[in-house]
Structures are given as C-alpha cells and as structure tokens.
N, C-alpha and C positions, 0 to 999 in steps of 0.2 A: 277686551273685558272677558274673552273666552280663557285667556291664560289665569286670570284670578278665579273665575268661577271653577275651572278644573282644579286648581290648587285647594280652594276651599271644600271641594267635594272629598279630596282625600282625607278630612277630618270630620265628615258628617253628611247627612243625607239633607238636601235641598230638593223642594218641588218646583216646578216651572215657574208657579206664581211668585215663589220666593226668589228665585233666581233672576226674574224679571224686575221685581221691586229693589234688589241689590244693584242691578245695571242701571235702574233709573235713578238711585242714590248716589252712584258714583259718577267721577267724571275724569277725563283723560288730561294730563297735563304734561306738558314739554318742560324740561328743565335744562338750561345751557351748560356746559362745562363752568364749573367755578360758581354756579349760582347755588343758593340754600334752600333747602326745603324747609328747615328750621334753624333757628339761631339762639344763643344762648342769651337769656335775659328776657326771651319772649315765652309766651304760652303756646305749647305746641296745638295748633288748631285742627290739624290734619293728619290722617294716618295714609301712608302710600304704600302701594305695591308695585315693585319694579318690573316693568315689562321689557326694558331695555336700559343697558348702561350700567354704571357703577358709581355709587355714594359711598363716602366715608363718614364716620361718625368720631368727632375729633372735639377736644378743648384744649384750652391753654392752661398751663401749669403756673406756679406763682413767679416763674422767671419770665414770663410772656412767651414759651415757646409753645407752638403747636403740637400736641400729642394725638397721634392717630389710635384709636381704640380698636376699630375694626372696620370691616367693608363690608358692603350689602351690594349684591347684584342680583340678577333677573331671578323671577320666581320666588321672592322674599319680601317680607311686609318692612316697611322703614317708619319709625317714630320714636320719640322720647316719650315711652310708655307711663312714666311717672307724670311728668308734665302734662300729657293728653288726658290721663286718668283722672288727675286731682285738680288739674288748673292752676299749677304752680309754675314759677318762671323756669324754664330750661337750665340746666348748667352745661349742656352740649351744642355743639354745631353739627347740623347734617347737611353735607356739601357734596354737589355732583363733582365726580373726578372726570367722567366723560359726559357728553351729552346724553340725557336720561328723557326716557318716556315712564310715566307713572299713572297708575291708577289711584285717585284718591278719594277718600271718603272725610267729610268734614266731621267735627265731633258730634255735632246736631243730627247729622244723618246716620252716623255711627249708633248713637244712642236710639233714634229711632228704630233701626234695624233689630237691636237688641229687645226693644219692647214688642216688635211685631213678629219676627221670627223666632219661634219655640225653642230651636237648638242653637240659635247664633252664638249666645253665650258660652255654650260648651264646645263649640267649633274654635270659637277665638281662643278658649282656655287652652285646649289642644295645640294650636298654632303656636301660643306663647310658650308653652312647655317644650315644644320641639325646637324653638328658636333658642330658648335659653340653654338647653342641652348641647345643641350644635355649637353654642358660644364657649360652653364650658370644655367642649371636647377640642376646640382651636386654642383656648387661652391655657388651659392646664400644661400641655406639653411646654409652653413658654417658660414656666416659672422657673426650672432648674436646669436650664439647657444652655449651651455657649451660644454665641451670635450666628456662628456657622449652621451648627444643628437647627436654630429655628429658621434660618432662612431656607435650609432644605426642606424642612418640615411645611413651610409656607408654600414652596413650590410643588410639593407632594398634595397638600390638602387644597390648594387653590391655585391649580394650573392654569385656570381661565382668567385669573387677575394678574397672573406676572408680567404679560406684556400689554396690558391695557391701564396699569396703574403707574403713576411716575414712581422713580426710584426713592426719592425725597420722602414720599408717603408710605412707602413700603419699609423704608429704614426707620421712620418714627414709629410704625406698627410694631416693628421688631424690636424697638428701644435701643437702637445703635445710631450711629452718625451716619449720613449718605456716603462719607469718605470711607468709613469702616464696610459698609456694603459692596462699595465698588471694589474694595481690595479682597473681599470674600469672593464676589463674582469672578473676578480675575484670577484667583487662586483655583477655584473650582474649574474654570475652562482651561488653565493649565495642566491642571492634574488630568482633566478628560482627554487632553491632546495626547499628553504622555502615556496614557493606557495602550 
C-alpha cells in the first residue's frame, strides 16, 4: 500500500485521515501470469496500481491477430479508463505477462474517494495527464521509424521490460513479426561482436 500512497503524494497533498481512507478502500490482488485484469466485452470494474510484475494492454484486429498496444509495469496504474469511467464494454484486454501484484480499487470505492477526498479528482487528473504524456512519448517515435530503430528505442526507453516480456509480445508491440525481431536481434549481436 505504501507504494500507492507514495505515488499519489507526488501529485498532491493527502492528510493521514485521507491516506487511511484510501488504504481502507483499496485491496491487494495477485494475478498469475496469463491471467486477465480486464477483458474485452466486459465493463472494467476495477482500477489497479501495479506493485510487482508486467501487464500488457492488447486487442485483436479484424484478422483475429493479437496486437500489443503497450506494457504497464511497477508504479503505474492500469485500467481501461473509458470503460471504467463510462460503464461501457471494454475494447481491450489487460493481461498479466508475469505474475503480478496489484492494489485495486473498485469503481464504487473509487467514486467514494472522489466524493470524500477534496483533492482526489485533481490528483487523479494529474496522474492521467502524466500517463497519457508518457504514452505519447513512447508511441510517437514508433510512427516513422524502421523496425530496428523501434526495437533499439524500446530497449533504451524500457530496459527493465526487455528481459521480462516474451519476444512474441515485444514483436507485436513493435508492429513486426517474431521472426523479424529475432533477425534484428541477431544482426545487432553480430554488429556488437564485430566492434
């Protein structure tokens, strides 16, 4: 719980009574590798804060292929915000890539915190803006670059994910096949050996 509180305090002030209320409303959840935090077609009823592990946000394209949109690791919130906020069925899956530990808030408890804690909405708004900006900074460089550059950018921007996420998911995230990614990795290794 302390990780969540420390994170929230970066975005605003909370007194001890408010902190105690958040702790009382939150619960800890273990999610095994391969388990779903939320699924497409269902309404997202919980928001999670990752304390351990990696999750992926993915969807299936019209060919039935799984497409990884992005990854979420420690000290980040995970939720389909549109589904959670508007009570509409989700278009995405949120799946554990590794065994995960999360602190979760139900929609009901989240709304209660919003009504009870004066600055809750401001804090959550700041968290949301930071998350969106972080996402834009990761996605934008991918738009006009070749596969090798995208992979090198991924290694540079997410070094803690490279060895924790299976290559097939990284390849999907980068918009390339697993075979192409294997070839890129092999070429990089050969280049580094030849230096």
